[in-house]
N, CA, C, O and the ligand as a Tripos MOL2 file, in Angstrom:
@<TRIPOS>MOLECULE
protein
  249   247    63     0     0
PROTEIN
NO_CHARGES

@<TRIPOS>ATOM
      1 N           0.8480   -1.1920    0.0000 N.3       1 MET1
      2 CA          0.0000    0.0000    0.0000 C.3       1 MET1
      3 C           0.8830    1.2410    0.0000 C.2       1 MET1
      4 O           1.8910    1.3020    0.7040 O.2       1 MET1
      5 N           0.4960    2.2140   -0.7880 N.am      2 ASN2
      6 CA          1.2220    3.4690   -0.8420 C.3       2 ASN2
      7 C           0.3530    4.5650   -0.2590 C.2       2 ASN2
      8 O          -0.3370    5.2820   -0.9840 O.2       2 ASN2
      9 N           0.3940    4.6860    1.0530 N.am      3 HIS3
     10 CA         -0.3720    5.7460    1.6840 C.3       3 HIS3
     11 C           0.4190    6.3510    2.8260 C.2       3 HIS3
     12 O           1.2430    5.6810    3.4500 O.2       3 HIS3
     13 N           0.1660    7.6080    3.0920 N.am      4 ALA4
     14 CA          0.8570    8.3110    4.1680 C.3       4 ALA4
     15 C          -0.1390    8.6710    5.2570 C.2       4 ALA4
     16 O          -1.3230    8.8710    4.9860 O.2       4 ALA4
     17 N           0.3370    8.7500    6.4660 N.am      5 SER5
     18 CA         -0.5250    9.2020    7.5470 C.3       5 SER5
     19 C           0.3030   10.0490    8.5060 C.2       5 SER5
     20 O           1.5080    9.8520    8.6580 O.2       5 SER5
     21 N          -0.3630   10.9780    9.1360 N.am      6 HIS6
     22 CA          0.3170   11.7640   10.1490 C.3       6 HIS6
     23 C          -0.6910   12.2640   11.1760 C.2       6 HIS6
     24 O          -1.9030   12.1490   10.9930 O.2       6 HIS6
     25 N          -0.1620   12.8180   12.2490 N.am      7 ILE7
     26 CA         -1.0080   13.2510   13.3560 C.3       7 ILE7
     27 C          -1.3800   14.7180   13.1940 C.2       7 ILE7
     28 O          -0.5330   15.5630   12.9040 O.2       7 ILE7
     29 N          -2.6580   15.0020   13.3860 N.am      8 VAL8
     30 CA         -3.1280   16.3860   13.3430 C.3       8 VAL8
     31 C          -3.9590   16.6450   14.5970 C.2       8 VAL8
     32 O          -4.3460   15.7060   15.2920 O.2       8 VAL8
     33 N          -4.2310   17.9000   14.8800 N.am      9 ASN9
     34 CA         -5.1060   18.2360   15.9970 C.3       9 ASN9
     35 C          -6.5510   18.0700   15.5790 C.2       9 ASN9
     36 O          -6.9690   18.5820   14.5400 O.2       9 ASN9
     37 N          -7.3110   17.3590   16.3840 N.am     10 CYS10
     38 CA         -8.7270   17.1650   16.1000 C.3      10 CYS10
     39 C          -9.4630   18.4930   16.2250 C.2      10 CYS10
     40 O          -9.3590   19.1560   17.2570 O.2      10 CYS10
     41 N         -10.2130   18.8970   15.1820 N.am     11 PRO11
     42 CA        -10.9530   20.1670   15.2570 C.3      11 PRO11
     43 C         -12.1440   20.0940   16.2000 C.2      11 PRO11
     44 O         -12.7190   21.1200   16.5620 O.2      11 PRO11
     45 N         -12.5160   18.8760   16.5990 N.am     12 ASN12
     46 CA        -13.6730   18.7160   17.4770 C.3      12 ASN12
     47 C         -13.2850   18.7670   18.9550 C.2      12 ASN12
     48 O         -13.9020   19.4930   19.7330 O.2      12 ASN12
     49 N         -12.2690   18.0020   19.3420 N.am     13 CYS13
     50 CA        -11.9020   17.9190   20.7580 C.3      13 CYS13
     51 C         -10.4890   18.4140   21.0250 C.2      13 CYS13
     52 O         -10.1010   18.5480   22.1860 O.2      13 CYS13
     53 N          -9.7040   18.6900   19.9770 N.am     14 GLY14
     54 CA         -8.3590   19.2030   20.1620 C.3      14 GLY14
     55 C          -7.3220   18.1290   20.4530 C.2      14 GLY14
     56 O          -6.1410   18.4300   20.6310 O.2      14 GLY14
     57 N          -7.7630   16.8800   20.5010 N.am     15 GLY15
     58 CA         -6.8290   15.7780   20.7480 C.3      15 GLY15
     59 C          -6.0510   15.4110   19.4920 C.2      15 GLY15
     60 O          -6.1620   16.0690   18.4570 O.2      15 GLY15
     61 N          -5.2800   14.3720   19.6020 N.am     16 HIS16
     62 CA         -4.4840   13.9220   18.4700 C.3      16 HIS16
     63 C          -5.3190   13.0060   17.5730 C.2      16 HIS16
     64 O          -5.7450   11.9260   17.9830 O.2      16 HIS16
     65 N          -5.5370   13.4580   16.3540 N.am     17 ALA17
     66 CA         -6.2560   12.6620   15.3710 C.3      17 ALA17
     67 C          -5.2740   12.2040   14.3060 C.2      17 ALA17
     68 O          -4.2100   12.8020   14.1450 O.2      17 ALA17
     69 N          -5.6150   11.1660   13.5870 N.am     18 SER18
     70 CA         -4.7430   10.6710   12.5270 C.3      18 SER18
     71 C          -5.3480   11.0130   11.1720 C.2      18 SER18
     72 O          -6.5540   10.8800   10.9590 O.2      18 SER18
     73 N          -4.5010   11.4480   10.2790 N.am     19 ARG19
     74 CA         -4.9430   11.7860    8.9300 C.3      19 ARG19
     75 C          -4.2690   10.8530    7.9440 C.2      19 ARG19
     76 O          -3.0450   10.7290    7.9190 O.2      19 ARG19
     77 N          -5.0720   10.2080    7.1440 N.am     20 HIS20
     78 CA         -4.5610    9.2660    6.1530 C.3      20 HIS20
     79 C          -4.8820    9.7590    4.7530 C.2      20 HIS20
     80 O          -5.9920   10.2160    4.4830 O.2      20 HIS20
     81 N          -3.9190    9.6650    3.8800 N.am     21 PHE21
     82 CA         -4.1700    9.9790    2.4840 C.3      21 PHE21
     83 C          -4.3740    8.6780    1.7230 C.2      21 PHE21
     84 O          -3.4950    7.8170    1.6770 O.2      21 PHE21
     85 N          -5.5550    8.5580    1.1270 N.am     22 LEU22
     86 CA         -5.8960    7.3280    0.4010 C.3      22 LEU22
     87 C          -5.6740    7.5630   -1.0850 C.2      22 LEU22
     88 O          -6.5130    8.1540   -1.7660 O.2      22 LEU22
     89 N          -4.5460    7.0970   -1.5740 N.am     23 ASN23
     90 CA         -4.1770    7.3380   -2.9670 C.3      23 ASN23
     91 C          -5.1960    6.8100   -3.9610 C.2      23 ASN23
     92 O          -5.5380    7.4710   -4.9410 O.2      23 ASN23
     93 N          -5.6680    5.6150   -3.6880 N.am     24 LYS24
     94 CA         -6.5240    4.9380   -4.6520 C.3      24 LYS24
     95 C          -7.7870    5.7300   -4.9570 C.2      24 LYS24
     96 O          -8.1940    5.8570   -6.1120 O.2      24 LYS24
     97 N          -8.4060    6.2660   -3.8920 N.am     25 GLU25
     98 CA         -9.6510    7.0160   -4.0720 C.3      25 GLU25
     99 C          -9.4180    8.5160   -4.1030 C.2      25 GLU25
    100 O         -10.3650    9.2870   -4.2590 O.2      25 GLU25
    101 N          -8.1510    8.9430   -3.9530 N.am     26 ALA26
    102 CA         -7.8320   10.3740   -3.8700 C.3      26 ALA26
    103 C          -8.6240   11.0470   -2.7570 C.2      26 ALA26
    104 O          -9.1790   12.1320   -2.9330 O.2      26 ALA26
    105 N          -8.6640   10.3770   -1.6080 N.am     27 LEU27
    106 CA         -9.4020   10.9000   -0.4650 C.3      27 LEU27
    107 C          -8.4630   11.1450    0.7050 C.2      27 LEU27
    108 O          -7.4420   10.4730    0.8520 O.2      27 LEU27
    109 N          -8.8230   12.1120    1.5290 N.am     28 ILE28
    110 CA         -8.1090   12.3530    2.7830 C.3      28 ILE28
    111 C          -9.0560   12.0260    3.9280 C.2      28 ILE28
    112 O         -10.1370   12.6040    4.0360 O.2      28 ILE28
    113 N          -8.6410   11.0930    4.7850 N.am     29 ARG29
    114 CA         -9.4840   10.6500    5.8840 C.3      29 ARG29
    115 C          -8.8610   11.0960    7.2080 C.2      29 ARG29
    116 O          -7.7270   10.7310    7.5200 O.2      29 ARG29
    117 N          -9.5960   11.8740    7.9700 N.am     30 THR30
    118 CA         -9.1320   12.3160    9.2820 C.3      30 THR30
    119 C         -10.0180   11.6790   10.3390 C.2      30 THR30
    120 O         -11.2420   11.8090   10.2930 O.2      30 THR30
    121 N          -9.3990   10.9890   11.2910 N.am     31 GLN31
    122 CA        -10.1740   10.2580   12.2890 C.3      31 GLN31
    123 C          -9.5780   10.4750   13.6640 C.2      31 GLN31
    124 O          -8.3630   10.3810   13.8420 O.2      31 GLN31
    125 N         -10.4330   10.7660   14.6450 N.am     32 CYS32
    126 CA         -9.9880   10.9990   16.0150 C.3      32 CYS32
    127 C         -10.4610    9.8610   16.9120 C.2      32 CYS32
    128 O         -11.6570    9.5730   16.9710 O.2      32 CYS32
    129 N          -9.5260    9.2100   17.6120 N.am     33 PRO33
    130 CA         -9.9040    8.0900   18.4850 C.3      33 PRO33
    131 C         -10.5170    8.5560   19.8000 C.2      33 PRO33
    132 O         -11.0800    7.7460   20.5360 O.2      33 PRO33
    133 N         -10.4160    9.8530   20.1090 N.am     34 HIS34
    134 CA        -10.8640   10.3580   21.4040 C.3      34 HIS34
    135 C         -12.3500   10.6820   21.4120 C.2      34 HIS34
    136 O         -13.0260   10.4790   22.4210 O.2      34 HIS34
    137 N         -12.8650   11.1870   20.2880 N.am     35 CYS35
    138 CA        -14.2530   11.6510   20.2790 C.3      35 CYS35
    139 C         -15.0450   11.1170   19.0810 C.2      35 CYS35
    140 O         -16.1690   11.5580   18.8420 O.2      35 CYS35
    141 N         -14.4720   10.1730   18.3280 N.am     36 ASP36
    142 CA        -15.1600    9.5810   17.1740 C.3      36 ASP36
    143 C         -15.3520   10.5530   16.0270 C.2      36 ASP36
    144 O         -16.1960   10.3330   15.1580 O.2      36 ASP36
    145 N         -14.5770   11.6280   16.0170 N.am     37 TYR37
    146 CA        -14.6330   12.5670   14.8880 C.3      37 TYR37
    147 C         -14.1470   11.8730   13.6260 C.2      37 TYR37
    148 O         -13.1540   11.1460   13.6420 O.2      37 TYR37
    149 N         -14.8570   12.1050   12.5410 N.am     38 LEU38
    150 CA        -14.4690   11.5260   11.2550 C.3      38 LEU38
    151 C         -14.7130   12.5310   10.1420 C.2      38 LEU38
    152 O         -15.7840   13.1320   10.0630 O.2      38 LEU38
    153 N         -13.7280   12.7090    9.2910 N.am     39 MET39
    154 CA        -13.8870   13.6050    8.1450 C.3      39 MET39
    155 C         -13.1860   12.9940    6.9450 C.2      39 MET39
    156 O         -12.0000   12.6720    7.0050 O.2      39 MET39
    157 N         -13.9190   12.8400    5.8660 N.am     40 ILE40
    158 CA        -13.3290   12.3380    4.6270 C.3      40 ILE40
    159 C         -13.5460   13.3890    3.5530 C.2      40 ILE40
    160 O         -14.6820   13.7460    3.2420 O.2      40 ILE40
    161 N         -12.4510   13.8830    2.9890 N.am     41 THR41
    162 CA        -12.5470   14.8930    1.9370 C.3      41 THR41
    163 C         -11.8640   14.4030    0.6730 C.2      41 THR41
    164 O         -10.9330   13.5990    0.7270 O.2      41 THR41
    165 N         -12.3330   14.8940   -0.4620 N.am     42 CYS42
    166 CA        -11.7150   14.5820   -1.7390 C.3      42 CYS42
    167 C         -10.4910   15.4720   -1.9310 C.2      42 CYS42
    168 O         -10.5910   16.6950   -1.8420 O.2      42 CYS42
    169 N          -9.3470   14.8640   -2.1910 N.am     43 SER43
    170 CA         -8.1140   15.6530   -2.3150 C.3      43 SER43
    171 C          -8.0680   16.4290   -3.6240 C.2      43 SER43
    172 O          -7.2810   17.3670   -3.7520 O.2      43 SER43
    173 N          -8.8780   16.0660   -4.5820 N.am     44 ASP44
    174 CA         -8.9130   16.7810   -5.8610 C.3      44 ASP44
    175 C          -9.7500   18.0530   -5.7670 C.2      44 ASP44
    176 O          -9.3140   19.1260   -6.1850 O.2      44 ASP44
    177 N         -10.9530   17.9260   -5.2150 N.am     45 THR45
    178 CA        -11.8990   19.0350   -5.2110 C.3      45 THR45
    179 C         -11.9980   19.7300   -3.8630 C.2      45 THR45
    180 O         -12.4720   20.8630   -3.7830 O.2      45 THR45
    181 N         -11.5520   19.0550   -2.7920 N.am     46 GLY46
    182 CA        -11.6960   19.6070   -1.4580 C.3      46 GLY46
    183 C         -13.0860   19.4010   -0.8730 C.2      46 GLY46
    184 O         -13.3660   19.8260    0.2480 O.2      46 GLY46
    185 N         -13.9600   18.7410   -1.6450 N.am     47 ASN47
    186 CA        -15.3160   18.4970   -1.1740 C.3      47 ASN47
    187 C         -15.3270   17.5090   -0.0060 C.2      47 ASN47
    188 O         -14.5410   16.5630    0.0270 O.2      47 ASN47
    189 N         -16.2160   17.7400    0.9390 N.am     48 VAL48
    190 CA        -16.3870   16.8130    2.0460 C.3      48 VAL48
    191 C         -17.2410   15.6410    1.5750 C.2      48 VAL48
    192 O         -18.3880   15.8170    1.1640 O.2      48 VAL48
    193 N         -16.6670   14.4520    1.6410 N.am     49 VAL49
    194 CA        -17.3820   13.2520    1.2220 C.3      49 VAL49
    195 C         -18.2280   12.7110    2.3770 C.2      49 VAL49
    196 O         -19.3800   12.3160    2.1990 O.2      49 VAL49
    197 N         -17.6170   12.7070    3.5640 N.am     50 GLU50
    198 CA        -18.3240   12.2150    4.7370 C.3      50 GLU50
    199 C         -17.7600   12.8950    5.9670 C.2      50 GLU50
    200 O         -16.5480   13.0750    6.0780 O.2      50 GLU50
    201 N         -18.6170   13.2700    6.8810 N.am     51 ALA51
    202 CA        -18.1440   13.9270    8.0950 C.3      51 ALA51
    203 C         -19.0110   13.5130    9.2760 C.2      51 ALA51
    204 O         -20.2300   13.3880    9.1570 O.2      51 ALA51
    205 N         -18.3580   13.3020   10.4210 N.am     52 TYR52
    206 CA        -19.0870   12.9640   11.6320 C.3      52 TYR52
    207 C         -18.3300   13.5080   12.8310 C.2      52 TYR52
    208 O         -17.1760   13.1450   13.0590 O.2      52 TYR52
    209 N         -18.9630   14.3580   13.5790 N.am     53 ALA53
    210 CA        -18.3580   14.8960   14.7880 C.3      53 ALA53
    211 C         -19.4380   14.9740   15.8540 C.2      53 ALA53
    212 O         -20.3630   15.7780   15.7390 O.2      53 ALA53
    213 N         -19.3330   14.1530   16.8860 N.am     54 PRO54
    214 CA        -20.4030   14.0420   17.8920 C.3      54 PRO54
    215 C         -20.8370   15.3840   18.4660 C.2      54 PRO54
    216 O         -22.0310   15.6790   18.5120 O.2      54 PRO54
    217 N         -19.8790   16.2010   18.9050 N.am     55 GLY55
    218 CA        -20.2180   17.4700   19.5270 C.3      55 GLY55
    219 C         -20.8080   18.4520   18.5360 C.2      55 GLY55
    220 O         -21.7980   19.1240   18.8250 O.2      55 GLY55
    221 N         -20.1910   18.5320   17.3600 N.am     56 LEU56
    222 CA        -20.6360   19.4770   16.3450 C.3      56 LEU56
    223 C         -21.9910   19.0860   15.7960 C.2      56 LEU56
    224 O         -22.8330   19.9450   15.5340 O.2      56 LEU56
    225 N         -22.2040   17.7950   15.6220 N.am     57 VAL57
    226 CA        -23.4890   17.3250   15.1160 C.3      57 VAL57
    227 C         -24.5980   17.6850   16.0950 C.2      57 VAL57
    228 O         -25.6710   18.1320   15.6900 O.2      57 VAL57
    229 N         -24.3400   17.4890   17.3740 N.am     58 ALA58
    230 CA        -25.3290   17.8030   18.3860 C.3      58 ALA58
    231 C         -25.6310   19.3000   18.3970 C.2      58 ALA58
    232 O         -26.7830   19.7040   18.5580 O.2      58 ALA58
    233 N         -24.5990   20.1150   18.2260 N.am     59 ALA59
    234 CA        -24.7690   21.5640   18.2570 C.3      59 ALA59
    235 C         -25.5020   22.0680   17.0170 C.2      59 ALA59
    236 O         -26.2760   23.0230   17.0880 O.2      59 ALA59
    237 N         -25.2510   21.4160   15.8790 N.am     60 ALA60
    238 CA        -25.7770   21.9170   14.6120 C.3      60 ALA60
    239 C         -27.2090   21.4580   14.3600 C.2      60 ALA60
    240 O         -28.0030   22.1990   13.7810 O.2      60 ALA60
    241 N         -27.5380   20.2690   14.7810 N.am     61 TYR61
    242 CA        -28.8100   19.6820   14.3660 C.3      61 TYR61
    243 C         -29.7870   19.4530   15.5020 C.2      61 TYR61
    244 O         -30.9400   19.1000   15.2540 O.2      61 TYR61
    245 N         -29.3620   19.6420   16.7300 N.am     62 ARG62
    246 CA        -30.2640   19.4160   17.8420 C.3      62 ARG62
    247 C         -30.8060   20.7170   18.3940 C.2      62 ARG62
    248 O         -31.5880   20.7050   19.3440 O.2      62 ARG62
    249 ZN        -11.4740   14.4200   18.7410 Zn       63 ZN63
@<TRIPOS>BOND
     1     1     2 1
     2     2     3 1
     3     3     4 2
     4     3     5 am
     5     5     6 1
     6     6     7 1
     7     7     8 2
     8     7     9 am
     9     9    10 1
    10    10    11 1
    11    11    12 2
    12    11    13 am
    13    13    14 1
    14    14    15 1
    15    15    16 2
    16    15    17 am
    17    17    18 1
    18    18    19 1
    19    19    20 2
    20    19    21 am
    21    21    22 1
    22    22    23 1
    23    23    24 2
    24    23    25 am
    25    25    26 1
    26    26    27 1
    27    27    28 2
    28    27    29 am
    29    29    30 1
    30    30    31 1
    31    31    32 2
    32    31    33 am
    33    33    34 1
    34    34    35 1
    35    35    36 2
    36    35    37 am
    37    37    38 1
    38    38    39 1
    39    39    40 2
    40    39    41 am
    41    41    42 1
    42    42    43 1
    43    43    44 2
    44    43    45 am
    45    45    46 1
    46    46    47 1
    47    47    48 2
    48    47    49 am
    49    49    50 1
    50    50    51 1
    51    51    52 2
    52    51    53 am
    53    53    54 1
    54    54    55 1
    55    55    56 2
    56    55    57 am
    57    57    58 1
    58    58    59 1
    59    59    60 2
    60    59    61 am
    61    61    62 1
    62    62    63 1
    63    63    64 2
    64    63    65 am
    65    65    66 1
    66    66    67 1
    67    67    68 2
    68    67    69 am
    69    69    70 1
    70    70    71 1
    71    71    72 2
    72    71    73 am
    73    73    74 1
    74    74    75 1
    75    75    76 2
    76    75    77 am
    77    77    78 1
    78    78    79 1
    79    79    80 2
    80    79    81 am
    81    81    82 1
    82    82    83 1
    83    83    84 2
    84    83    85 am
    85    85    86 1
    86    86    87 1
    87    87    88 2
    88    87    89 am
    89    89    90 1
    90    90    91 1
    91    91    92 2
    92    91    93 am
    93    93    94 1
    94    94    95 1
    95    95    96 2
    96    95    97 am
    97    97    98 1
    98    98    99 1
    99    99   100 2
   100    99   101 am
   101   101   102 1
   102   102   103 1
   103   103   104 2
   104   103   105 am
   105   105   106 1
   106   106   107 1
   107   107   108 2
   108   107   109 am
   109   109   110 1
   110   110   111 1
   111   111   112 2
   112   111   113 am
   113   113   114 1
   114   114   115 1
   115   115   116 2
   116   115   117 am
   117   117   118 1
   118   118   119 1
   119   119   120 2
   120   119   121 am
   121   121   122 1
   122   122   123 1
   123   123   124 2
   124   123   125 am
   125   125   126 1
   126   126   127 1
   127   127   128 2
   128   127   129 am
   129   129   130 1
   130   130   131 1
   131   131   132 2
   132   131   133 am
   133   133   134 1
   134   134   135 1
   135   135   136 2
   136   135   137 am
   137   137   138 1
   138   138   139 1
   139   139   140 2
   140   139   141 am
   141   141   142 1
   142   142   143 1
   143   143   144 2
   144   143   145 am
   145   145   146 1
   146   146   147 1
   147   147   148 2
   148   147   149 am
   149   149   150 1
   150   150   151 1
   151   151   152 2
   152   151   153 am
   153   153   154 1
   154   154   155 1
   155   155   156 2
   156   155   157 am
   157   157   158 1
   158   158   159 1
   159   159   160 2
   160   159   161 am
   161   161   162 1
   162   162   163 1
   163   163   164 2
   164   163   165 am
   165   165   166 1
   166   166   167 1
   167   167   168 2
   168   167   169 am
   169   169   170 1
   170   170   171 1
   171   171   172 2
   172   171   173 am
   173   173   174 1
   174   174   175 1
   175   175   176 2
   176   175   177 am
   177   177   178 1
   178   178   179 1
   179   179   180 2
   180   179   181 am
   181   181   182 1
   182   182   183 1
   183   183   184 2
   184   183   185 am
   185   185   186 1
   186   186   187 1
   187   187   188 2
   188   187   189 am
   189   189   190 1
   190   190   191 1
   191   191   192 2
   192   191   193 am
   193   193   194 1
   194   194   195 1
   195   195   196 2
   196   195   197 am
   197   197   198 1
   198   198   199 1
   199   199   200 2
   200   199   201 am
   201   201   202 1
   202   202   203 1
   203   203   204 2
   204   203   205 am
   205   205   206 1
   206   206   207 1
   207   207   208 2
   208   207   209 am
   209   209   210 1
   210   210   211 1
   211   211   212 2
   212   211   213 am
   213   213   214 1
   214   214   215 1
   215   215   216 2
   216   215   217 am
   217   217   218 1
   218   218   219 1
   219   219   220 2
   220   219   221 am
   221   221   222 1
   222   222   223 1
   223   223   224 2
   224   223   225 am
   225   225   226 1
   226   226   227 1
   227   227   228 2
   228   227   229 am
   229   229   230 1
   230   230   231 1
   231   231   232 2
   232   231   233 am
   233   233   234 1
   234   234   235 1
   235   235   236 2
   236   235   237 am
   237   237   238 1
   238   238   239 1
   239   239   240 2
   240   239   241 am
   241   241   242 1
   242   242   243 1
   243   243   244 2
   244   243   245 am
   245   245   246 1
   246   246   247 1
   247   247   248 2
@<TRIPOS>SUBSTRUCTURE
     1 MET1         2 RESIDUE 1 A MET
     2 ASN2         6 RESIDUE 1 A ASN
     3 HIS3        10 RESIDUE 1 A HIS
     4 ALA4        14 RESIDUE 1 A ALA
     5 SER5        18 RESIDUE 1 A SER
     6 HIS6        22 RESIDUE 1 A HIS
     7 ILE7        26 RESIDUE 1 A ILE
     8 VAL8        30 RESIDUE 1 A VAL
     9 ASN9        34 RESIDUE 1 A ASN
    10 CYS10       38 RESIDUE 1 A CYS
    11 PRO11       42 RESIDUE 1 A PRO
    12 ASN12       46 RESIDUE 1 A ASN
    13 CYS13       50 RESIDUE 1 A CYS
    14 GLY14       54 RESIDUE 1 A GLY
    15 GLY15       58 RESIDUE 1 A GLY
    16 HIS16       62 RESIDUE 1 A HIS
    17 ALA17       66 RESIDUE 1 A ALA
    18 SER18       70 RESIDUE 1 A SER
    19 ARG19       74 RESIDUE 1 A ARG
    20 HIS20       78 RESIDUE 1 A HIS
    21 PHE21       82 RESIDUE 1 A PHE
    22 LEU22       86 RESIDUE 1 A LEU
    23 ASN23       90 RESIDUE 1 A ASN
    24 LYS24       94 RESIDUE 1 A LYS
    25 GLU25       98 RESIDUE 1 A GLU
    26 ALA26      102 RESIDUE 1 A ALA
    27 LEU27      106 RESIDUE 1 A LEU
    28 ILE28      110 RESIDUE 1 A ILE
    29 ARG29      114 RESIDUE 1 A ARG
    30 THR30      118 RESIDUE 1 A THR
    31 GLN31      122 RESIDUE 1 A GLN
    32 CYS32      126 RESIDUE 1 A CYS
    33 PRO33      130 RESIDUE 1 A PRO
    34 HIS34      134 RESIDUE 1 A HIS
    35 CYS35      138 RESIDUE 1 A CYS
    36 ASP36      142 RESIDUE 1 A ASP
    37 TYR37      146 RESIDUE 1 A TYR
    38 LEU38      150 RESIDUE 1 A LEU
    39 MET39      154 RESIDUE 1 A MET
    40 ILE40      158 RESIDUE 1 A ILE
    41 THR41      162 RESIDUE 1 A THR
    42 CYS42      166 RESIDUE 1 A CYS
    43 SER43      170 RESIDUE 1 A SER
    44 ASP44      174 RESIDUE 1 A ASP
    45 THR45      178 RESIDUE 1 A THR
    46 GLY46      182 RESIDUE 1 A GLY
    47 ASN47      186 RESIDUE 1 A ASN
    48 VAL48      190 RESIDUE 1 A VAL
    49 VAL49      194 RESIDUE 1 A VAL
    50 GLU50      198 RESIDUE 1 A GLU
    51 ALA51      202 RESIDUE 1 A ALA
    52 TYR52      206 RESIDUE 1 A TYR
    53 ALA53      210 RESIDUE 1 A ALA
    54 PRO54      214 RESIDUE 1 A PRO
    55 GLY55      218 RESIDUE 1 A GLY
    56 LEU56      222 RESIDUE 1 A LEU
    57 VAL57      226 RESIDUE 1 A VAL
    58 ALA58      230 RESIDUE 1 A ALA
    59 ALA59      234 RESIDUE 1 A ALA
    60 ALA60      238 RESIDUE 1 A ALA
    61 TYR61      242 RESIDUE 1 A TYR
    62 ARG62      246 RESIDUE 1 A ARG
    63 ZN63       249 GROUP 0 **** ****
């Protein structure tokens, strides 16, 4: 597999999240083990493919 990953600050809880670049699908996946934050964006267009953030979802939709 040819993919890179590195640690970034989680935008939801500020903890250490991991960011993976998925070459095959040209996607960037950011996932936080502390709060279940998940963000998948297209590296070509920057569009958000999938996003899940427990705190933000509760604030935005509840
Ligand atoms: Zn988090």
